C-alpha positions in Angstrom: -18.6 28.1 37.9 -21.7 28.6 35.7 -24.0 25.7 34.9 -23.8 24.6 31.2 -26.1 21.5 31.2 -29.2 20.5 33.2 -30.9 17.1 32.4 -34.3 16.9 34.1 -36.4 13.8 34.5 -35.2 12.4 31.2 -36.7 9.2 29.8 -36.2 7.3 26.5 -38.4 4.4 25.4 -37.8 2.3 22.3 -40.7 0.4 20.6 -39.5 -2.8 18.8 -42.1 -3.3 16.0 -40.3 -6.5 14.9 -41.1 -8.0 18.3 -44.8 -7.0 18.2 -44.4 -3.6 19.7 -42.3 -4.6 22.7 -41.1 -1.5 24.6 -37.6 -1.1 26.0 -37.1 1.6 28.7 -33.5 2.8 28.1 -33.6 5.8 30.4 -36.1 6.4 33.2 -36.4 9.7 35.1 -32.7 10.6 34.9 -31.5 14.0 36.2 -28.1 15.6 36.7 -26.2 18.9 36.0 -22.8 19.9 34.7 -20.7 23.0 35.1 -18.6 24.8 32.6 -15.1 23.2 32.4 -16.2 20.1 34.2 -15.5 16.5 33.0 -18.1 14.0 34.0 -17.5 10.3 33.5 -20.5 8.0 32.8 -19.9 4.5 34.1 -21.9 1.3 34.3 -22.2 -2.0 32.5 -22.9 -2.2 28.8 -26.5 -1.7 28.0 -27.4 0.5 31.0 -28.2 3.6 28.8 -24.9 5.6 28.7 -24.8 5.9 24.9 -28.5 6.5 24.7 -28.1 9.4 27.1 -25.4 10.9 25.0 -27.4 10.5 21.8 -30.4 12.2 23.5 -28.2 15.2 24.5 -26.8 15.4 21.0 -30.3 15.0 19.7 -29.6 11.9 17.6 -32.5 10.5 19.6 -35.6 12.4 20.7 -36.3 11.8 24.4 -39.7 10.3 25.3 -40.0 12.7 28.2 -38.0 15.2 30.2 -35.8 18.2 29.4 -32.2 18.8 28.4 -31.3 22.5 29.0 -28.0 23.6 27.5 -26.8 27.2 28.2 -25.4 28.6 25.0 -22.4 30.9 24.7 -24.5 34.0 24.6 -26.3 33.1 27.8 -29.6 31.9 26.4 -30.9 28.4 27.3 -32.0 25.8 24.7 -34.0 22.7 25.6 -32.5 20.1 23.3 -35.5 17.8 24.0 -37.9 20.2 22.1 -35.6 22.5 20.1 -36.2 23.0 16.4 -33.9 21.1 14.1 -32.2 24.2 12.7 -31.3 25.3 16.2 -29.8 21.9 17.0 -27.8 21.9 13.8 -26.5 25.4 14.5 -25.4 24.3 18.0 -23.5 21.4 16.5 -21.7 23.6 14.1 -20.6 26.1 16.7 -20.6 24.7 20.3 -21.3 21.0 20.6 -19.4 18.0 19.2 -20.1 14.3 19.6 -17.3 11.8 19.2 -18.7 8.2 18.9 -16.7 5.0 19.3 -16.5 4.7 15.5 -15.2 6.9 12.7 -17.8 8.2 10.3 -16.2 10.1 7.5 -16.9 10.7 3.8 -15.1 8.0 1.7 -11.9 9.0 -0.2 -11.3 12.0 1.9 -7.7 12.1 3.3 -7.1 11.9 7.1 -5.7 15.4 7.2 -8.8 16.8 5.6 -11.1 14.8 8.0 -9.2 16.1 11.1 -9.2 19.7 10.0 -13.0 19.6 9.2 -14.0 21.0 12.7 -11.6 24.0 12.5 -12.7 24.8 9.0 -16.4 24.8 10.0 -15.5 27.4 12.7 -14.1 29.8 10.0 -10.4 29.0 10.7 -8.1 29.6 7.7 -7.3 26.4 5.7 -3.6 26.9 6.3 -4.0 27.1 10.1 -6.5 24.2 10.2 -4.1 21.9 8.3 -1.2 23.0 10.4 -3.0 22.1 13.6 -4.3 18.9 12.1 -0.7 17.8 11.4 0.4 18.7 14.9 -2.5 16.7 16.4 -1.9 13.6 14.3 1.8 13.8 15.2 1.1 14.0 18.9 -1.2 10.9 18.6 1.5 9.0 16.7 -0.3 8.5 13.4 2.5 8.0 10.8 3.0 10.9 8.5 2.7 8.6 5.4 -1.0 8.0 6.4 -2.0 11.7 6.6 -2.9 11.8 2.9 -4.4 8.3 2.9 -8.1 7.4 3.4 -9.2 6.5 6.9 -11.4 3.8 5.6 -8.2 1.8 4.9 -6.9 2.3 8.5 -6.8 -0.1 11.4 -9.3 0.4 14.3 -6.7 2.2 16.4 -5.6 4.4 13.6 -9.2 5.3 12.8 -9.7 6.2 16.5 -6.8 8.6 16.4 -8.4 10.4 13.4 -11.8 10.4 15.1 -10.6 11.9 18.4 -8.3 14.4 16.6 -11.3 15.7 14.6 -13.4 16.1 17.8 -10.6 17.8 19.8 -9.7 20.2 17.0 -13.3 21.4 16.7 -12.8 23.0 20.1 -16.4 22.8 21.3 -17.8 24.4 24.4 -19.4 21.0 25.1 -17.9 17.7 24.1 -19.6 14.3 24.2 -17.0 11.5 23.8 -17.7 7.7 23.8 -14.7 5.4 24.6 -11.9 7.8 23.3 -9.0 5.5 24.3 -10.4 2.0 24.0 -8.1 0.8 21.1 -5.0 2.7 22.0 -1.7 1.8 23.6 -0.8 3.6 26.9 1.4 6.2 25.3 -1.2 7.3 22.8 -3.9 7.0 25.5 -2.1 9.5 27.6 -1.6 11.8 24.7 -5.4 11.8 24.1 -6.0 12.4 27.8 -3.5 15.3 27.8 -5.3 16.9 24.9 -8.7 16.5 26.5 -7.3 18.1 29.7 -6.1 21.0 27.5 -9.6 21.5 26.2 -10.9 21.4 29.8 -8.4 24.1 30.8 -9.7 26.2 27.9 -13.2 25.9 29.3 -14.7 22.9 27.5 -17.2 20.8 29.4 -16.8 17.1 28.6 -19.2 14.2 29.1 -17.2 11.0 28.9 -18.0 7.3 28.5 -15.2 4.9 29.2 -14.6 1.5 30.8 -10.9 2.3 31.2 -10.0 3.1 34.8 -6.8 4.9 33.9 -8.7 7.3 31.6 -11.4 7.8 34.2 -8.9 8.5 37.0 -6.9 11.0 35.0 -9.9 12.8 33.4 -13.1 12.8 35.5 -14.0 15.4 38.1 -17.1 13.4 38.9 -18.6 10.0 38.0 -22.2 9.1 37.4 -22.9 5.4 37.6 -25.9 4.2 35.6 -27.9 1.1 36.2 -31.1 0.2 34.4 -31.5 3.6 32.8 -31.1 5.5 36.1 -28.2 7.1 38.0 -27.4 4.7 40.8 -24.9 7.0 42.5 -22.6 10.0 41.8 -19.0 10.0 43.0 -16.8 13.1 43.3 -13.2 12.3 42.3 
């Protein structure tokens, strides 16, 4: 398969001004590649740099050094470490989605509207977007009486279902997902896994953070274990 991502000698350093300029080395010389349609699981203890790596790829953080080459749908390659903001924003609208552990949504927007957001941004008709959003929420067991309610009033598990539904329905070429099943029961967890595998079958590449072995075993083609901001070892599954 064709390569979609190449991370080369990536480093990220944080300067803590409140502690007199103390420097924290979150990532140090990290390198790996991903293929189209591959699911790679990032593993390791909390604080080893997994979320920092994801945020560098999504360009929430600017790397201190190194390159992040993403091959776009048309075949051109974009270095996310140095790309212009308008290019990064265009990529997020059309090809790349980041699903964090926590739901970030505009207040007083119903769950159905939040979930359909990704499809609407990709020029899907409103009728089709809402239909698919209903189907997704039904598969993940969110009660129908909550579909028109505001996610800010939901429990953590209910918010997580809305969050992962929105990411899945955006149908990106490249998906970054952080702990997608952490607050879910086994039935719902398996429903999320099945939907992510459907994305993979359609060609989506997925970079995944999870501490859940069941999720890792069902989803990942390969695991990268991080330790002290570096890849300690890679494991083919």
